[in-house]
N, C-alpha and C positions, 0 to 999 in steps of 0.2 A: 688893433679893436680889444683891448686890452683889460677897457671898462664894460665889455658884452659878458653878459653872463650865457654863453653858447649850454653849459648843462643845463640852463631851465630850458633855454628851447629846445634841447634834445628830450625835458623831460614832455613840454608838447607834443613832439613829433612824435616820441614813442609810442603815445596813446593814441594819435590819430595811425600810425600805421598799420598800427596791433589791432584795428578796426576794420581799417579797409584790408589786410587780409583774414579776418576772419568773414568779410562780403564777399571774399574772390574775387575785388578790384585789383584795379589801379589809382594811382594817381598824379598829375601835372607838377611841378614843380612850383607854376601857380598858384594853385590850389593849395596845395602842402604853405606855401609861405602866407597865402591869406588866413589860413588857420590857425598859425602860429603870429602870425601878426608882423612880419618882415618880407621885407622885398623878395623875389627868386633867387637873385644872385647871392649872397650870404648864408642860403641853404644851403652851399657844401658844406659848410664848418660843423652846421646839426647834422649832416647826413656822416658825414667823419666820425664825429663821436661814438653816432647809432653803427656804423661798419665796422668799425673797431672793435663794439663791445661784441656786436657777435661775432667775427673771427676771434676773438680771445677767446672764446668762449666756445666755439664749435658750437655756433647756431646758425639754424635757418637765414639766408641773405635775405633781410629785411628790405634791406633801403633799395633790395631788385623790385620795389613797388613803383618806386617812384622812376615817372619818366616825361622824357621831351617829347613837341610835338611828333618825331619818329615811332612812336611808340617804345622808345628803348633805351634804358636807364645814359647816363651823360660819363664824360670820358675820367670822371673821379668815384666811379663805382669798379671796384675789385673785386669783390667777393665772392663770384658768382662770372662762370666762361661764359661770354656773352652771344659764344655760338649754340649756348644749350639755352635759353634763358626760359623755356619751357618749364625743365625739369626743376629751375632753381625756383619756378612762379609755384609748380607744387609744391614742392617743400615746405615752401614760405607760409602757404593757402594752407596747408594738413594739418601747420602745427599749432600745437594747444599753448599761446600764448597766455591765455586768463591765466595758465599755471608759474607764468613767472612776473614777482614784483618790475615794476618798471624802477630799473638800474639807475635814472636820473631823477629817481623820487624824491631825494636828498637836498635839491636845488629850485625844487619846486615855489618855496618862499622865499628864493631869491638867495639860498646861501649859496657861495664859490665853492668850489673846490679846492684853493689856496685856502680859504677863511678855513675849512675842516682842519685841512693838515697843520695850520697854525696851533690850531687845537691841539692837537695830538703832540703839539713839537713843545709848547707851553704848558700843558697843565693834563700831564699825564696819566694821573690819578685819574680824570674822569674821561680813561677811554671807553668806559662804558658806557656813557650815556651818549659820547660821538658815533658808537657802533651801532646805538638805534638809530640815529639817524639816518644812517648807511644802511642798514642791516643783511643786502644782499653782496653778496664772497666778490663775486665779480668785479664788481664795484670798489668794495674793502679793500682786497688786495692791491690795485694798481693806486690807490692813494698812500695806500698803508707804505709799498714798496718809495713815493715820492716825500712821507715823511721821514723817510732813512737815507734816501740820497742826500737830503739837505744835513742829517743829525752826519752822519758818516762825510759832508764833505766829497762828495761821490767818486770815493774810493774804496776797494775792499778791504776790510778790516784784518783778512788775513796776508792780502801781499800788492796791497794797492793798486791796482791793476783801477784804472781812472776813464774808461774808456764807456761811457753809461750805456752805452745799447747790452753790453756784455753783464751787465749786474743788476743782481737781484735783491729784493728782501726775503731772507730766510728768517721762519720763525724758529727760535727755543724750542719754546711748546710748540710743536703743531698746532695748525687750523682746527682738526679732529679732535685733537687732547684738550685743549684752550676755552675757556670762559669765556664769554662773549668781551669783558673788559681787556683782557689777554689778548685776543684776535687783533686790538688795534694796539696796544701798550709800544711804546717805541722802545722799552727797556727789554721785553720779550723778542726784539729783531736784532740783528745783525745783516750788514750792506756787505755782501760778498760777490765774488764773481761766480761766473755761472760752474766751474768744476771743485771752487772750493763749498758750494753748496747744495753741489749733489753728496760731498765725503762729508758735509756736514752734517747733513742729511739722514746718510748712510751712518753716521755714527762712527766713522775711519776716524774724522778729528771732532776729536771735544774738546770745553774749555775748563782749565782749573778755576780754584777760586778766586785766585791772584791775578783772571785773564790770560795764564801762559794757554799756548795751546797742545793739545797732548792728540798726540797721532798715536793711534794702536790696531799695528796689523793685525788679526788672529790669525788671518793664514798664516806669514810669519813665523806664528809661536808654534803651529805644525809643522815647520819647515816649508811651509808651498809658497812659491813671491807670488806676494798678490799684482793684480795688473793694476794696482793702485799705485803700486810703488815709483812709476815714473813718472805720475802724475802729479805726483807732490812733490815740494822744496825741500830737501833735508834742514836748511833750515829752521824750517816754521815750526821743526819741534821743537818744545821749550821756548818759544819768541812769545811775546804779549802781542795780544793783539792790537791794532791803533783803535784807541777808544775816540767816540765825542768829544770836542773838547768841551761842551756843557756837562756834568755832570748827572742831571737830568736824565739825559737821553742813554746812560750807561748801561746795559746788561743787568740785570736785577740777576743774585745769585740763588736764589730760590727757583729761577728757571734757569737758571747754568748748568745748578745742581740734577733738576731734573730730566736735564737731554742727559747728562753723564750717565745719569743712572738707569735712562732708560724707559721705555711705555709700556707699558700691559697691553696688549692687544684686545 
């Protein structure tokens, strides 16, 4: 099903389900399929995207509204305890979905997630234009991560950890401090394992202009043993990060400098 744009279908499905929620209703799989324009069987792929988005962004379980003939969600529904459906339905129907942009709106014109990732990798200077197509943070961040996975060959730039589930997209200039262009600029990102991402965000680890790693334990300066010492491989200090092969994906030094110098609150 690689030739099918499930995000485009999810964009339609999102609009349908939020309308159903507003009307305090439920919808059968067959009816949802009819409104999207597909058979009810592949609906699970569409619902999977919507369910994942709600889980990742701690939203009420919107897909709880899609039920089978028994009046319950299908087997793929994992976003809520099925033994307590009523409370889940209340949360969904009481939530103001009008305050949220459709997270899959970028696909309404047929644009695919992979096409957006390719844009980010092929034309980093156009990141602002790409961001304007997505806008929604909960959608932009997973796409940014997928772009970094490819740029860094699915390995932590600090330690080489290569289990995809444990790899995260770290912004050098944080999302909250970044411009629209910087938020999706792959040169403002580094692929890191969860541990080194945390240390990098907290600035225990920074990067020098020559792309070597600097470990700065402020507690150690005061003679206090840091809780992070046991989490850091001592050989990381002074080691050069593993850079993307394609030079246009490598961290911009202006971003690295801003991270090293800190950010005003």
